[in-house]
N, C-alpha and C positions, 0 to 999 in steps of 0.2 A: 501518197507523198512519191515524189521522183527521187530517183537514184542518181548519184554523179557518176559520170562516167569519167574512168581514169586512164589515159592513153600515153603509155611510156613511149620515149624519145625511139625505141626500136620499131614499136608499131608504126608510128609517124613516118619513119624512113621506108616500111614496107607500104604503105599507103601511097606515097610519094613516087613510087618506082611505077606504080600502075597506070595503067592509059586513064585519062582524064574523066571518060565517061564511066568507067567502072569505080573509079576513086569517089567520085560523087554519089553514085548508087551506093556505094558501102558506106560512106559516111551520113548518108540519109537514113540508111537501116541503122546505123549505130545510134543516131540521134532518137529514133524509136524506141530503142531499149532504155532510156530514163524513165518513160511512163509504162514499159511493159517489158521487165528484163527475161521473160519467158514466152516469147510469141509464139504461134502455131508452129512456125517453120523452124524454131531451134529445138536441138535435139539435147539430150544429157549424153556426154559421151562417156562410152565405156572406160572402167578401170580409172575414172578420173573425177575431178569434182567439176570439171569445167563443162561449158557448152559450146556448140557449135552452131553458127547462123550461117545459111546458105545464102549468096548472092550470086545468081547465075553459076558460074564456072568457079567461083572465089567463095572461100571460107573465112568466116571471124570466129576466132576461138577467144572465149572470155571466160572468167570465173564471176560468181556472184556472191556479194557479201550482203544477206538480207539484214543483218543485225544493224550494220552501219550505213545501209543503202547505198553500196557503193558496186560499181561493175569494174571488174580489171580488164583490159584488153591485154591479149596474150600474144596472138599473131594472128596475121592477114595474109593470105596469099592464095595461089591458083589452086583448085582441088587435087591436083596431080603430085603436089609435093607439101602440102602443108602439115600433113599428118607425120611427115619422117623425121621433123624436129620438134615433134610435140612433147615438151615437158610439164606440161600441165598434170 
């Protein structure tokens, strides 16, 4: 069964300000999460229920609801500052 990906408006804005090539690659990776929410390059975040997905020098922070089959995107940004505001 596939998962539903929930992208809040704040995350859409974070993606919109990225270079087009990077944004396209991130959107492709997010699309793959529908079928496999825990790909091999995703890691569980320490001290959090969230996961992080590497896309080059950028990261996608997200939570998984296995019961409801939903993925909640929390943040998208450059690796140098993505964790500074991580509230997951």
